[in-house]
All heavy atoms as an XYZ file, in Angstrom:
736
protein
N     -24.343     -5.918      3.236
C     -23.336     -6.847      2.761
C     -23.044     -6.551      1.293
O     -23.935     -6.263      0.517
C     -23.820     -8.278      2.922
C     -22.871     -9.279      2.304
S     -23.364    -10.978      2.568
C     -22.681    -11.225      4.178
N     -21.776     -6.618      0.950
C     -21.375     -6.387     -0.434
C     -21.805     -7.543     -1.333
O     -21.857     -8.694     -0.909
C     -19.850     -6.240     -0.536
C     -19.358     -4.926      0.028
O     -20.024     -3.915     -0.189
O     -18.299     -4.915      0.667
N     -22.104     -7.218     -2.570
C     -22.365     -8.206     -3.617
C     -21.473     -7.809     -4.776
O     -21.893     -7.080     -5.679
C     -23.836     -8.196     -4.019
C     -24.763     -8.685     -2.930
C     -26.197     -8.704     -3.418
C     -27.117     -9.163     -2.308
N     -28.519     -9.167     -2.743
N     -20.225     -8.242     -4.722
C     -19.211     -7.778     -5.657
C     -19.079     -8.666     -6.883
O     -19.160     -9.884     -6.797
C     -17.857     -7.695     -4.951
C     -17.803     -6.834     -3.694
C     -16.434     -6.918     -3.053
C     -18.173     -5.402     -4.007
N     -18.854     -8.017     -8.021
C     -18.502     -8.698     -9.260
C     -17.146     -8.172     -9.680
O     -16.942     -6.953     -9.747
C     -19.527     -8.402    -10.373
O     -20.804     -8.855     -9.950
C     -19.135     -9.094    -11.672
N     -16.210     -9.073     -9.930
C     -14.860     -8.694    -10.347
C     -14.776     -8.826    -11.864
O     -15.075     -9.872    -12.419
C     -13.831     -9.598     -9.663
C     -13.841     -9.431     -8.160
C     -14.668    -10.208     -7.360
C     -13.056     -8.467     -7.553
C     -14.700    -10.038     -5.988
C     -13.078     -8.288     -6.181
C     -13.900     -9.081     -5.401
O     -13.931     -8.904     -4.052
N     -14.374     -7.756    -12.520
C     -14.325     -7.710    -13.981
C     -12.875     -7.708    -14.447
O     -12.077     -6.874    -13.998
C     -15.033     -6.446    -14.478
C     -16.464     -6.394    -13.984
O     -17.326     -7.051    -14.537
N     -16.707     -5.627    -12.932
N     -12.542     -8.620    -15.357
C     -11.175     -8.808    -15.834
C     -11.072     -8.549    -17.329
O     -12.055     -8.677    -18.053
C     -10.704    -10.241    -15.547
C     -10.553    -10.534    -14.085
C     -11.634    -10.979    -13.332
C      -9.335    -10.362    -13.452
C     -11.506    -11.235    -11.975
C      -9.196    -10.623    -12.094
C     -10.284    -11.062    -11.366
O     -10.155    -11.304    -10.031
N      -9.855     -8.221    -17.778
C      -9.594     -8.137    -19.208
C      -9.754     -9.541    -19.791
O      -9.374    -10.524    -19.150
C      -8.177     -7.636    -19.478
C      -7.972     -6.187    -19.134
C      -6.570     -5.740    -19.505
C      -6.372     -4.290    -19.162
N      -5.029     -3.821    -19.524
N     -10.278     -9.642    -20.995
C     -10.459    -10.964    -21.604
C      -9.120    -11.696    -21.774
O      -8.135    -11.095    -22.207
C     -11.069    -10.656    -22.971
C     -11.617     -9.272    -22.854
C     -10.781     -8.566    -21.837
N      -9.099    -12.945    -21.368
C      -7.948    -13.834    -21.537
C      -6.692    -13.392    -20.794
O      -5.600    -13.878    -21.086
C      -7.622    -14.028    -23.031
C      -8.817    -14.533    -23.804
O      -9.513    -15.438    -23.362
N      -9.082    -13.922    -24.942
N      -6.811    -12.451    -19.864
C      -5.666    -11.975    -19.078
C      -6.109    -11.868    -17.624
O      -7.219    -11.434    -17.334
C      -5.183    -10.581    -19.563
C      -4.750    -10.632    -21.016
C      -4.033    -10.073    -18.714
C      -4.378     -9.272    -21.590
N      -5.251    -12.222    -16.712
C      -5.567    -12.134    -15.294
C      -5.267    -10.724    -14.777
O      -4.406    -10.518    -13.928
C      -4.768    -13.179    -14.502
C      -5.221    -13.259    -13.071
O      -6.343    -12.906    -12.746
N      -4.332    -13.720    -12.203
N      -5.986     -9.730    -15.335
C      -5.842     -8.340    -14.906
C      -7.225     -7.774    -14.602
O      -8.072     -7.651    -15.485
C      -5.149     -7.499    -15.971
C      -3.692     -7.834    -16.154
C      -3.014     -6.947    -17.187
O      -3.647     -6.214    -17.932
N      -1.700     -7.033    -17.218
N      -7.416     -7.423    -13.344
C      -8.674     -6.836    -12.902
C      -8.834     -5.454    -13.532
O      -7.893     -4.661    -13.552
C      -8.656     -6.712    -11.375
C      -9.893     -6.188    -10.676
C     -11.057     -7.158    -10.859
C      -9.600     -5.987     -9.202
N     -10.020     -5.160    -14.067
C     -10.266     -3.827    -14.632
C     -11.089     -2.966    -13.686
O     -10.827     -1.784    -13.533
C     -10.984     -3.904    -15.986
O     -12.231     -4.580    -15.821
C     -10.121     -4.586    -17.029
N     -12.086     -3.578    -13.045
C     -12.904     -2.841    -12.089
C     -13.773     -3.802    -11.285
O     -13.929     -4.962    -11.645
C     -13.762     -1.786    -12.789
C     -14.804     -2.337    -13.715
N     -14.515     -2.846    -14.966
C     -16.141     -2.443    -13.576
C     -15.616     -3.239    -15.555
N     -16.629     -3.010    -14.723
N     -14.337     -3.274    -10.195
C     -15.218     -4.041     -9.327
C     -16.586     -3.366     -9.336
O     -16.685     -2.144     -9.269
C     -14.670     -4.085     -7.878
C     -15.630     -4.820     -6.956
C     -13.294     -4.730     -7.850
N     -17.624     -4.172     -9.441
C     -18.994     -3.669     -9.403
C     -19.645     -4.174     -8.129
O     -19.565     -5.363     -7.819
C     -19.798     -4.165    -10.632
O     -19.091     -3.813    -11.812
C     -21.186     -3.562    -10.661
N     -20.261     -3.261     -7.370
C     -20.966     -3.634     -6.143
C     -22.459     -3.571     -6.409
O     -23.003     -2.511     -6.706
C     -20.578     -2.699     -5.002
C     -21.129     -3.152     -3.665
O     -21.883     -4.148     -3.632
O     -20.794     -2.529     -2.649
N     -23.133     -4.721     -6.314
C     -24.562     -4.804     -6.579
C     -25.414     -4.667     -5.316
O     -26.629     -4.826     -5.377
C     -24.896     -6.132     -7.268
C     -24.176     -6.308     -8.565
N     -24.572     -5.696     -9.726
C     -23.057     -7.007     -8.875
C     -23.735     -6.014    -10.705
N     -22.809     -6.812    -10.212
N     -24.768     -4.350     -4.173
C     -25.511     -4.178     -2.926
C     -26.385     -2.930     -3.026
O     -25.975     -1.911     -3.590
C     -24.559     -4.055     -1.749
N     -27.576     -3.010     -2.468
C     -28.517     -1.892     -2.539
C     -28.187     -0.833     -1.492
O     -28.189      0.353     -1.780
C     -29.960     -2.391     -2.363
C     -30.312     -3.321     -3.533
C     -30.934     -1.239     -2.265
C     -31.615     -4.052     -3.371
N     -27.864     -1.239     -0.290
C     -27.612     -0.282      0.792
C     -26.112     -0.088      1.004
O     -25.315     -0.989      0.770
C     -28.244     -0.798      2.084
N     -25.745      1.113      1.455
C     -24.357      1.393      1.824
C     -24.031      0.592      3.087
O     -24.840      0.510      4.005
C     -24.169      2.883      2.102
C     -24.338      3.759      0.890
C     -23.207      3.604     -0.110
O     -22.057      3.416      0.320
O     -23.496      3.651     -1.311
N     -22.836      0.019      3.142
C     -22.479     -0.785      4.303
C     -21.452     -0.092      5.194
O     -21.106     -0.600      6.229
C     -21.926     -2.153      3.870
O     -20.813     -1.939      3.007
C     -22.995     -2.968      3.168
N     -20.963      1.069      4.820
C     -20.006      1.785      5.660
C     -19.129      2.712      4.859
O     -19.138      2.712      3.624
N     -18.355      3.516      5.568
C     -17.487      4.496      4.925
C     -16.414      3.854      4.054
O     -16.050      4.401      3.017
C     -16.826      5.376      5.980
C     -17.753      6.311      6.756
C     -16.987      7.027      7.844
C     -18.429      7.296      5.826
N     -15.888      2.722      4.478
C     -14.822      2.054      3.733
C     -15.362      1.049      2.719
O     -14.620      0.243      2.191
C     -13.865      1.349      4.701
C     -13.100      2.351      5.548
O     -12.863      3.475      5.072
O     -12.744      2.009      6.686
N     -16.645      1.112      2.462
C     -17.282      0.191      1.527
C     -16.729      0.407      0.121
O     -16.510      1.546     -0.310
C     -18.789      0.435      1.533
C     -19.553     -0.569      0.700
O     -19.166     -1.748      0.702
O     -20.533     -0.171      0.048
N     -16.501     -0.679     -0.582
C     -16.075     -0.574     -1.976
C     -17.262     -0.099     -2.798
O     -18.338     -0.692     -2.764
C     -15.580     -1.931     -2.512
C     -14.302     -2.330     -1.804
C     -15.370     -1.879     -4.014
C     -13.778     -3.685     -2.217
N     -17.070      0.969     -3.520
C     -18.109      1.490     -4.405
C     -17.889      0.912     -5.797
O     -16.797      0.483     -6.146
C     -18.025      3.017     -4.484
C     -17.991      3.736     -3.140
C     -19.300      3.633     -2.402
C     -19.330      4.474     -1.158
N     -18.703      3.927      0.012
N     -18.924      0.924     -6.613
C     -18.769      0.489     -7.996
C     -17.734      1.376     -8.661
O     -17.783      2.601     -8.557
C     -20.112      0.557     -8.745
O     -20.988     -0.412     -8.149
C     -19.942      0.250    -10.221
N     -16.779      0.760     -9.334
C     -15.671      1.496     -9.949
C     -15.925      1.700    -11.435
O     -16.634      0.933    -12.069
C     -14.372      0.714     -9.752
C     -14.042      0.497     -8.292
C     -12.910     -0.481     -8.086
O     -12.605     -1.299     -8.935
N     -12.286     -0.398     -6.925
N     -15.302      2.745    -11.976
C     -15.412      2.980    -13.409
C     -14.641      1.902    -14.158
O     -13.699      1.305    -13.629
C     -14.869      4.361    -13.772
O     -13.496      4.440    -13.453
N     -15.056      1.650    -15.401
C     -14.361      0.687    -16.243
C     -12.909      1.129    -16.383
O     -12.627      2.311    -16.478
C     -15.036      0.615    -17.625
O     -16.409      0.288    -17.416
C     -14.401     -0.445    -18.502
N     -11.986      0.181    -16.374
C     -10.544      0.458    -16.448
C     -10.054      1.266    -15.257
O      -9.173      2.125    -15.378
C     -10.173      1.147    -17.768
C     -10.430      0.237    -18.960
O     -10.242     -0.994    -18.816
O     -10.814      0.741    -20.024
N     -10.603      0.995    -14.079
C     -10.137      1.626    -12.843
C      -8.688      1.247    -12.551
O      -7.918      2.054    -12.068
C     -11.024      1.209    -11.664
C     -10.591      1.854    -10.373
O     -10.700      3.054    -10.212
N     -10.075      1.046     -9.450
N      -8.335      0.010    -12.861
C      -6.971     -0.468    -12.618
C      -6.183     -0.414    -13.925
O      -6.628     -0.902    -14.949
C      -6.987     -1.889    -12.066
C      -7.739     -1.982    -10.752
C      -9.038     -2.464    -10.706
C      -7.159     -1.544     -9.569
C      -9.734     -2.527     -9.514
C      -7.848     -1.602     -8.370
C      -9.137     -2.099     -8.350
O      -9.831     -2.149     -7.168
N      -4.981      0.183    -13.867
C      -4.139      0.348    -15.052
C      -2.849     -0.437    -14.839
O      -2.257     -0.392    -13.751
C      -3.827      1.841    -15.299
C      -2.931      2.019    -16.508
C      -5.120      2.636    -15.451
N      -2.413     -1.130    -15.877
C      -1.225     -1.972    -15.818
C      -0.196     -1.502    -16.843
O      -0.552     -0.968    -17.892
C      -1.595     -3.430    -16.111
C      -2.603     -3.977    -15.125
C      -3.966     -3.775    -15.322
C      -2.201     -4.663    -13.993
C      -4.902     -4.255    -14.419
C      -3.124     -5.147    -13.090
C      -4.477     -4.937    -13.309
O      -5.397     -5.402    -12.411
N       1.086     -1.741    -16.565
C       2.119     -1.411    -17.550
C       2.273     -2.569    -18.542
O       1.553     -3.564    -18.462
C       3.445     -1.029    -16.876
C       4.065     -2.159    -16.078
O       3.711     -3.328    -16.226
N       5.001     -1.815    -15.219
N       3.227     -2.434    -19.450
C       3.373     -3.421    -20.530
C       3.789     -4.805    -20.043
O       3.610     -5.781    -20.759
C       4.379     -2.914    -21.567
O       5.648     -2.747    -20.959
N       4.338     -4.901    -18.831
C       4.722     -6.220    -18.318
C       3.752     -6.735    -17.264
O       4.020     -7.706    -16.575
C       6.175     -6.234    -17.800
C       6.378     -5.251    -16.643
C       7.152     -5.981    -18.916
C       7.731     -5.373    -15.970
N       2.600     -6.070    -17.146
C       1.528     -6.583    -16.303
C       1.530     -6.128    -14.860
O       0.739     -6.616    -14.055
N       2.380     -5.174    -14.503
C       2.386     -4.672    -13.129
C       1.295     -3.610    -12.966
O       1.123     -2.749    -13.818
C       3.741     -4.052    -12.783
C       4.880     -5.033    -12.799
C       6.226     -4.330    -12.749
O       6.434     -3.306    -13.377
N       7.147     -4.914    -12.004
N       0.592     -3.670    -11.839
C      -0.414     -2.665    -11.526
C       0.295     -1.336    -11.289
O       1.193     -1.249    -10.449
C      -1.192     -3.073    -10.273
C      -2.252     -2.102     -9.776
C      -3.377     -1.958    -10.794
C      -2.799     -2.576     -8.440
N      -0.073     -0.303    -12.036
C       0.572      1.001    -11.881
C      -0.378      2.076    -11.370
O       0.065      3.127    -10.907
C       1.258      1.485    -13.184
C       2.425      0.585    -13.541
C       0.285      1.582    -14.327
N      -1.692      1.825    -11.431
C      -2.619      2.865    -11.003
C      -3.956      2.284    -10.572
O      -4.449      1.333    -11.163
C      -2.842      3.848    -12.155
O      -3.770      4.829    -11.817
N      -4.511      2.877     -9.525
C      -5.869      2.606     -9.067
C      -6.562      3.957     -9.068
O      -6.327      4.780     -8.187
C      -5.844      1.989     -7.668
C      -7.220      1.747     -7.095
O      -8.182      2.423     -7.428
N      -7.309      0.788     -6.194
N      -7.370      4.212    -10.079
C      -7.970      5.527    -10.285
C      -8.902      5.942     -9.145
O      -8.857      7.068     -8.681
C      -8.720      5.561    -11.619
C      -7.865      5.246    -12.832
C      -6.782      6.278    -13.090
O      -7.011      7.472    -12.819
O      -5.703      5.881    -13.566
N      -9.765      5.046     -8.687
C     -10.734      5.403     -7.641
C     -10.040      5.781     -6.345
O     -10.444      6.724     -5.672
C     -11.713      4.252     -7.381
C     -12.741      4.607     -6.313
C     -13.810      3.559     -6.159
O     -14.121      2.830     -7.089
N     -14.391      3.469     -4.998
N      -8.986      5.068     -5.987
C      -8.283      5.364     -4.748
C      -7.210      6.427     -4.919
O      -6.524      6.766     -3.967
C      -7.668      4.090     -4.171
C      -8.730      3.132     -3.653
O      -9.874      3.572     -3.421
O      -8.420      1.942     -3.477
N      -7.030      6.933     -6.151
C      -6.105      8.031     -6.440
C      -4.667      7.671     -6.060
O      -3.961      8.449     -5.428
C      -6.563      9.296     -5.700
C      -5.805     10.541     -6.103
O      -5.467     10.673     -7.300
O      -5.533     11.381     -5.220
N      -4.249      6.444     -6.430
C      -2.882      6.029     -6.106
C      -2.166      5.436     -7.317
O      -2.800      4.898     -8.223
C      -2.838      5.020     -4.931
C      -3.720      3.804     -5.199
C      -3.219      5.679     -3.631
C      -3.638      2.758     -4.112
N      -0.843      5.589     -7.306
C       0.009      4.986     -8.320
C       1.095      4.173     -7.628
O       1.439      4.430     -6.469
C       0.675      6.045     -9.232
O       1.441      6.939     -8.422
C      -0.354      6.809    -10.030
N       1.633      3.202     -8.356
C       2.654      2.312     -7.829
C       3.922      2.457     -8.656
O       3.869      2.517     -9.875
C       2.176      0.854     -7.902
C       0.872      0.622     -7.176
C      -0.350      0.782     -7.823
C       0.856      0.253     -5.836
C      -1.543      0.591     -7.160
C      -0.339      0.050     -5.167
C      -1.534      0.216     -5.834
O      -2.722      0.020     -5.175
N       5.081      2.488     -7.975
C       6.380      2.557     -8.637
C       7.154      1.303     -8.270
O       7.137      0.865     -7.113
C       7.168      3.799     -8.165
O       6.364      4.959     -8.398
C       8.476      3.931     -8.900
N       7.855      0.726     -9.260
C       8.575     -0.531     -9.072
C      10.069     -0.334     -9.325
O      10.476      0.524    -10.099
C       8.058     -1.588    -10.061
C       6.609     -1.939     -9.847
C       5.590     -1.168    -10.413
C       6.246     -3.027     -9.085
C       4.258     -1.483    -10.217
C       4.912     -3.348     -8.885
C       3.928     -2.571     -9.453
O       2.608     -2.890     -9.249
N      10.883     -1.190     -8.698
C      12.313     -1.210     -9.016
C      12.558     -2.214    -10.144
O      11.622     -2.845    -10.640
C      13.164     -1.505     -7.767
C      12.922     -2.879     -7.176
O      12.346     -3.765     -7.809
N      13.359     -3.070     -5.945
N      13.817     -2.361    -10.547
C      14.133     -3.241    -11.678
C      13.880     -4.711    -11.372
O      13.750     -5.517    -12.287
C      15.593     -3.059    -12.118
O      16.444     -3.276    -10.988
C      15.819     -1.662    -12.672
N      13.775     -5.057    -10.093
C      13.466     -6.431     -9.710
C      11.964     -6.691     -9.698
O      11.517     -7.807     -9.427
C      14.066     -6.740     -8.332
N      11.162     -5.651     -9.983
C       9.717     -5.815    -10.015
C       9.039     -5.669     -8.674
O       7.867     -6.019     -8.523
N       9.744     -5.131     -7.686
C       9.176     -4.933     -6.355
C       8.657     -3.508     -6.215
O       9.282     -2.556     -6.687
C      10.242     -5.202     -5.285
C      10.861     -6.598     -5.321
C      12.069     -6.673     -4.380
C       9.834     -7.642     -4.947
N       7.534     -3.349     -5.527
C       6.960     -2.020     -5.315
C       7.882     -1.228     -4.395
O       8.233     -1.677     -3.312
C       5.557     -2.107     -4.690
C       5.018     -0.724     -4.371
C       4.607     -2.843     -5.593
N       8.288     -0.032     -4.852
C       9.152      0.829     -4.036
C       8.401      2.019     -3.464
O       8.795      2.551     -2.431
C      10.356      1.339     -4.847
O       9.889      2.028     -6.004
C      11.263      0.188     -5.239
N       7.322      2.454     -4.142
C       6.542      3.580     -3.650
C       5.082      3.436     -4.041
O       4.763      2.922     -5.108
C       7.024      4.908     -4.256
C       8.296      5.403     -3.705
C       8.664      6.781     -4.244
O       9.702      7.264     -3.896
N       7.875      7.417     -5.074
N       4.231      3.919     -3.154
C       2.821      4.086     -3.452
C       2.551      5.568     -3.242
O       2.792      6.107     -2.168
C       1.936      3.215     -2.538
C       2.294      1.731     -2.722
C       0.459      3.468     -2.837
C       1.595      0.807     -1.760
N       2.101      6.237     -4.305
C       1.912      7.685     -4.281
C       0.450      8.055     -4.396
O      -0.309      7.373     -5.081
C       2.650      8.348     -5.446
C       4.129      8.077     -5.425
O       4.774      8.195     -4.402
N       4.664      7.700     -6.571
N       0.088      9.177     -3.757
C      -1.228      9.752     -3.984
C      -1.123     10.575     -5.258
O      -0.341     11.523     -5.340
C      -1.662     10.613     -2.814
C      -3.066     11.120     -2.974
C      -3.544     11.895     -1.768
O      -2.787     12.204     -0.867
N      -4.814     12.225     -1.768
N      -1.880     10.206     -6.268
C      -1.758     10.799     -7.600
C      -2.018     12.299     -7.603
O      -1.250     13.066     -8.174
C      -2.717     10.110     -8.580
O      -2.508      8.702     -8.520
C      -2.503     10.585    -10.001
N      -3.084     12.749     -6.976
C      -3.488     14.157     -7.063
C      -2.488     15.101     -6.411
O      -2.323     16.229     -6.860
C      -4.873     14.360     -6.466
O      -4.880     13.969     -5.114
N      -1.808     14.656     -5.362
C      -0.871     15.534     -4.662
C       0.582     15.217     -4.988
O       1.457     16.043     -4.761
C      -1.040     15.422     -3.137
O      -0.691     14.096     -2.727
C      -2.459     15.765     -2.705
N       0.840     14.006     -5.475
C       2.214     13.586     -5.722
C       2.928     13.139     -4.462
O       4.098     12.767     -4.492
N       2.239     13.181     -3.327
C       2.845     12.781     -2.059
C       3.066     11.275     -2.004
O       2.259     10.502     -2.505
C       1.958     13.184     -0.879
C       1.886     14.681     -0.696
O       2.768     15.418     -1.125
N       0.827     15.135     -0.060
N       4.163     10.883     -1.369
C       4.448      9.471     -1.164
C       3.625      8.993      0.029
O       3.758      9.516      1.132
C       5.950      9.236     -0.908
C       6.763      9.674     -2.128
C       6.210      7.775     -0.569
C       8.263      9.673     -1.895
N       2.773      8.003     -0.192
C       1.954      7.448      0.882
C       2.723      6.374      1.634
O       2.699      6.309      2.862
C       0.659      6.886      0.323
N       3.437      5.519      0.890
C       4.227      4.441      1.482
C       5.484      4.262      0.636
O       5.429      4.338     -0.591
C       3.444      3.104      1.521
C       4.263      2.005      2.168
C       2.123      3.262      2.238
N       6.598      4.024      1.309
C       7.860      3.773      0.615
C       8.463      2.486      1.173
O       8.453      2.268      2.386
C       8.818      4.940      0.827
C      10.110      4.828      0.074
C      10.957      6.085      0.270
C      12.227      5.999     -0.535
N      13.023      7.238     -0.381
N       8.969      1.633      0.278
C       9.562      0.361      0.677
C      11.033      0.345      0.280
O      11.390      0.778     -0.810
C       8.864     -0.817     -0.009
C       7.389     -0.889      0.280
C       6.465     -0.480     -0.665
C       6.921     -1.372      1.493
C       5.107     -0.552     -0.415
C       5.567     -1.446      1.751
C       4.651     -1.030      0.795
N      11.867     -0.188      1.164
C      13.296     -0.350      0.885
C      13.631     -1.827      1.045
O      13.239     -2.457      2.033
C      14.151      0.518      1.817
C      13.791      2.005      1.616
C      15.640      0.288      1.572
C      14.434      2.946      2.592
N      14.361     -2.364      0.065
C      14.697     -3.785      0.039
C      16.208     -3.968      0.119
O      16.976     -3.094     -0.274
C      14.203     -4.416     -1.272
C      12.713     -4.261     -1.484
C      12.186     -3.153     -2.147
C      11.830     -5.223     -1.023
C      10.827     -3.012     -2.345
C      10.465     -5.090     -1.219
C       9.969     -3.983     -1.878
O       8.622     -3.847     -2.066
N      16.627     -5.144      0.597
C      18.050     -5.463      0.563
C      18.405     -6.021     -0.811
O      17.550     -6.107     -1.704
C      18.448     -6.423      1.700
C      17.859     -7.821      1.571
O      17.300     -8.169      0.503
O      17.986     -8.594      2.541
N      19.658     -6.394     -0.993
C      20.115     -6.860     -2.309
C      19.509     -8.193     -2.729
O      19.602     -8.584     -3.894
C      21.640     -6.939     -2.354
C      22.224     -7.888     -1.323
O      21.549     -8.175     -0.314
O      23.363     -8.342     -1.514
N      18.846     -8.891     -1.814
C      18.207    -10.166     -2.139
C      16.696    -10.015     -2.333
O      16.002    -10.998     -2.531
C      18.503    -11.185     -1.054
C      19.985    -11.523     -0.992
C      20.282    -12.548      0.060
C      21.778    -12.795      0.052
N      22.198    -13.620      1.136
N      16.206     -8.772     -2.261
C      14.783     -8.519     -2.472
C      13.930     -8.644     -1.244
O      12.701     -8.588     -1.317
N      14.543     -8.770     -0.070
C      13.786     -8.843      1.175
C      13.469     -7.423      1.625
O      14.353     -6.574      1.706
C      14.596     -9.557      2.246
C      13.894     -9.655      3.570
C      14.751    -10.355      4.595
C      14.067    -10.348      5.943
N      14.945    -10.873      6.985
N      12.192     -7.183      1.920
C      11.799     -5.850      2.372
C      12.383     -5.594      3.756
O      12.149     -6.341      4.693
C      10.287     -5.703      2.406
C       9.853     -4.270      2.724
C       8.397     -4.058      2.549
N       7.688     -4.675      3.662
C       6.387     -4.858      3.702
N       5.633     -4.520      2.680
N       5.837     -5.413      4.750
N      13.134     -4.498      3.856
C      13.803     -4.152      5.109
C      13.098     -3.012      5.838
O      13.095     -2.962      7.058
C      15.266     -3.754      4.837
C      16.074     -4.835      4.144
S      16.131     -6.398      5.046
C      17.151     -5.950      6.433
N      12.518     -2.076      5.059
C      11.916     -0.889      5.664
C      10.600     -0.575      4.947
O      10.519     -0.669      3.729
C      12.855      0.342      5.548
C      12.208      1.591      6.103
C      14.184      0.077      6.217
N       9.608     -0.204      5.744
C       8.344      0.324      5.222
C       8.125      1.668      5.905
O       7.980      1.731      7.130
C       7.182     -0.617      5.525
C       5.834     -0.066      5.090
C       4.708     -1.016      5.478
C       3.362     -0.411      5.155
N       2.268     -1.301      5.616
N       8.138      2.740      5.110
C       7.923      4.077      5.645
C       6.554      4.569      5.210
O       6.244      4.540      4.022
C       8.991      5.047      5.121
C      10.390      4.679      5.518
C      11.439      5.552      4.843
O      11.070      6.367      3.966
O      12.608      5.428      5.202
N       5.758      5.001      6.183
C       4.418      5.499      5.837
C       4.306      6.965      6.211
O       5.008      7.480      7.005
C       3.364      4.703      6.558
């Protein structure tokens, strides 16, 4: 069983990393202890990178996620298309 500690930037609701205090591995998809500043945010507080999972996030001008990319390869993992009202219409994986 995981024993997770969530670490945040002081006085801001931005997660920096997760620490797992569990002694035994619980599975392949188990969250491992992350390096400090694993999560990176832009100047307006949007999550732009998850270093451990090797992914980056791209947003449109409305602040909606339009792409999730694998950082090391540059490949698009997921792409989202929205209508003019911000409703997600398409998810391409």
